[in-house]
VEXBAMAR-847983 format. One record per residue (C-alpha): x, y, z; residue in three letters. Coordinates in pm, whole numbers, padded with zeros to 5 digits, always signed. Example, Ala and Ser with C-alpha at 12.3 -4.5 7.8 and 13.67 -1.06 7.14 Angstrom:
+01230-00450+00780Ala/+01367-00106+00714Ser/
END
This chain:
+10889+12824+17867Met/+11165+12911+17674Ala/+11153+12625+17442Glu/+10762+12630+17418His/+10827+12978+17317Gly/+11073+12884+17070Glu/+10843+12626+16933Glu/+10588+12849+16880Thr/+10796+13106+16726Gly/+10934+12860+16491Ser/+10545+12774+16324Val/+10464+13137+16337Val/+10816+13147+16089Glu/+10697+12866+15879Ser/+10306+13020+15849Leu/+10426+13351+15774Thr/+10673+13165+15490Asp/+10405+12958+15341Lys/+10175+13267+15311Ile/+10455+13479+15137His/+10515+13156+14899Gly/+10154+13157+14800His/+10126+13500+14738Asp/+10434+13493+14544Ser/+10280+13229+14319Ser/+09982+13394+14321Ser/+10108+13711+14220Ser/+10328+13550+13948Ser/+10012+13347+13803Asp/+09838+13696+13797Ser/+10126+13833+13605Asp/+10127+13561+13352Asp/+09760+13635+13308Asp/+09796+13985+13237Lys/+10054+13891+12973Lys/+09871+13886+12624Pro/+09853+13617+12459Ser/+09943+13545+12093Leu/+09568+13501+11893Pro/+09584+13177+11710Ala/+09510+13357+11373Asp/+09850+13499+11390Ser/+10035+13200+11459Leu/+09775+13051+11186His/+09913+13331+10953Ser/+10314+13255+10972Lys/+10257+12880+10824Val/+10341+12881+10430Tyr/+10021+12753+10235Arg/+10052+12604+09875Leu/+09951+12891+09633Phe/+09879+13135+09943Gly/+09519+12945+10034Arg/+09399+13109+10328Glu/+09038+12896+10352Arg/+09007+12496+10413Pro/+09052+12299+10122Val/+08718+12201+10117His/+08619+12604+10083Lys/+08882+12610+09781Val/+08732+12369+09605Leu/+08397+12519+09592Gly/+08228+12344+09849Gly/+07892+12150+09793Gly/+07883+11817+09660Lys/+08135+11849+09432Pro/+08403+11883+09687Ala/+08278+11612+09843Asp/+08291+11385+09577Val/+08692+11535+09496Leu/+08751+11469+09862Leu/+08590+11155+09940Trp/+08381+11241+10178Arg/+08120+11014+10046Asn/+08301+10728+09944Lys/+08012+10538+09751Lys/+07943+10828+09531Thr/+08326+10872+09472Ser/+08416+10542+09398Ala/+08149+10551+09166Gly/+08212+10828+08956Val/+08616+10683+08928Leu/+08457+10371+08843Gly/+08228+10511+08575Val/+08558+10681+08417Ser/+08774+10361+08433Thr/+08469+10155+08252Ala/+08469+10425+07983Met/+08843+10467+07952Trp/+08851+10094+07933Val/+08581+10096+07686Leu/+08634+10381+07434Phe/+09049+10322+07477Glu/+09147+09939+07526Leu/+08865+09818+07375Leu/+08863+10082+07069Glu/+08465+10108+07145Tyr/+08350+10473+06976His/+08114+10711+07139Leu/+07888+10759+06902Ile/+07810+10390+06828Thr/+07806+10332+07194Leu/+07506+10597+07206Val/+07325+10440+06887Cys/+07345+10130+07066His/+07203+10263+07385Ile/+06912+10460+07210Ser/+06818+10133+06991Ile/+06835+09889+07313Phe/+06629+10167+07507Ser/+06339+10235+07247Leu/+06344+09874+07129Ala/+06233+09806+07498Ile/+05968+10090+07547Leu/+05814+10046+07215Phe/+05772+09661+07269Leu/+05636+09718+07651Trp/+05431+09986+07540Ser/+05242+09744+07227Asn/+05243+09455+07479Ala/+05046+09644+07780Ser/+04744+09618+07538Thr/+04757+09262+07542Phe/+04819+09219+07875Ile/+04591+09489+08030Asn/+04835+09674+08204Lys/+04945+10028+08195Ser/+05226+10142+07936Pro/+05543+10240+08099Pro/+05570+10574+08242Pro/+05781+10780+08008Ile/+05898+11076+08183Pro/+05890+11407+08010Val/+06252+11537+07957Val/+06314+11886+07870Gln/+06644+12131+07933Leu/+06549+12425+08165Pro/+06633+12755+08038Glu/+06744+12890+08362Lys/+07000+12622+08380Cys/+07130+12639+08023Ala/+07173+13006+08090Leu/+07381+13010+08396Asp/+07589+12727+08175Val/+07622+12962+07918Ala/+07695+13254+08135Ser/+07923+13084+08306Ala/+08161+12939+08038Leu/+08130+13308+07878Arg/+08271+13449+08218Ile/+08557+13219+08229Glu/+08641+13232+07835Ile/+08655+13607+07898Asn/+08937+13590+08217Arg/+09111+13348+08015Ala/+09141+13575+07709Phe/+09193+13876+07960Ala/+09486+13652+08122Ile/+09658+13594+07811Leu/+09616+13914+07672Arg/+09767+14077+08004Asp/+10039+13807+07966Ile/+10130+13891+07577Ala/+10148+14249+07645Ser/+10516+14178+07804Gly/+10360+14329+08139Lys/+10472+13976+08379Asp/+10778+13831+08237Leu/+10707+13582+08573Lys/+10373+13498+08415Asn/+10497+13477+08034Phe/+10771+13213+08159Leu/+10534+13035+08355Ala/+10261+12954+08105Val/+10504+12909+07803Ile/+10662+12647+08048Phe/+10370+12472+08117Gly/+10267+12461+07721Leu/+10597+12311+07690Trp/+10514+12082+07982Val/+10157+11978+07849Leu/+10268+11947+07502Ser/+10536+11684+07588Ile/+10269+11481+07781Ala/+10032+11566+07449Gly/+10243+11368+07248Ser/+10317+11036+07491Trp/+09918+11035+07550Phe/+09615+11112+07344Asn/+09336+11310+07433Phe/+09094+11062+07598Leu/+09406+10879+07776Thr/+09523+11231+07886Leu/+09168+11351+08014Ser/+09128+11021+08267Tyr/+09486+11091+08383Ile/+09353+11428+08484Cys/+09055+11302+08596Phe/+09230+11042+08833Val/+09459+11280+09008Leu/+09178+11536+09024Leu/+08979+11242+09234Leu/+09340+11180+09450Thr/+09606+11492+09455Met/+09294+11702+09699Pro/+09262+11370+09939Leu/+09614+11312+09967Leu/+09658+11725+10007Tyr/+09437+11718+10277Glu/+09591+11460+10477Asn/+09902+11528+10446Tyr/+09906+11934+10385Glu/+10139+11995+10664Asp/+10424+11781+10496His/+10347+11924+10161Val/+10332+12272+10278Asp/+10671+12249+10418Ser/+10843+12108+10130Phe/+10657+12335+09895Ala/+10781+12640+10059Glu/+11162+12512+10051Lys/+11071+12447+09684Ala/+10947+12777+09592Met/+11236+12962+09832Ala/+11474+12763+09580Glu/+11288+12853+09243Ile/+11286+13208+09384Lys/+11684+13183+09391Lys/+11743+13041+09070Gln/+11480+13310+08929Tyr/+11727+13576+09072Ile/+12040+13421+08974Val/+11877+13347+08600Phe/+11717+13716+08555Asp/+12086+13877+08709Ala/+12263+13662+08419Lys/+12050+13648+08150Val/+11708+13859+08145Leu/+11888+14196+08281Ser/+12149+14153+07965Lys/+11836+14115+07709Ile/+11851+14471+07579Pro/+11560+14685+07542Lys/+11407+14861+07268Gly/+11344+15255+07271Pro/+11005+15245+07328Leu/+10953+15491+07584Lys/+11161+15735+07356Glu/+10934+15680+07066Asn/+10602+15703+07300Lys/+10790+16031+07425Lys/+10877+16190+07092Asp/
END
């Protein structure tokens, strides 16, 4: 009887230990559930993005069909655009064909075919070729002119702010960009430079979208280094540039 009592006591103790262990684990789980979890947006906001963008690359490019072409969402269309631009560059640059000559030759060929077809249709008792009426819509022309006007005025406003001496950093960035563009313009003519920019426009967004984490990490390190060098340059050069007594004259 004593042995039987000891066995039942050990069984009861093991059961209570299991119950307490289960309660402690469940309480710890409930405590973990009560802990506030960091939202995904806060974690995403800590990641450095190139040019401070907060939207996907497709949205940054404006979305729609132009963004689809630049990001190769429709491979046939993107390949066709790249093929046509390459053919135009080969035709005008390598074969030294001229744009006005090409337009005149295409117009002569098209008008000759339509003229002969229209006259031949009366002899073979067939309907003449359907020649569509092509007109430029007024709304489309006004929208394009308005968009160009807005962008040109924005560019003028930016240049005015830079020339007024309000932001030295933007001034140096614009001067450096124009200097690099002048060097590139001395290496290539306008057509070749435009073709290179167009090819980069069709390749760089796609590569960036596929490898944006690596590019953003490298850009973060590069921007940190540029800021360090700018601070050193500001301390050694820019801060020592004497500023004229413009404020005193204005006060007087």
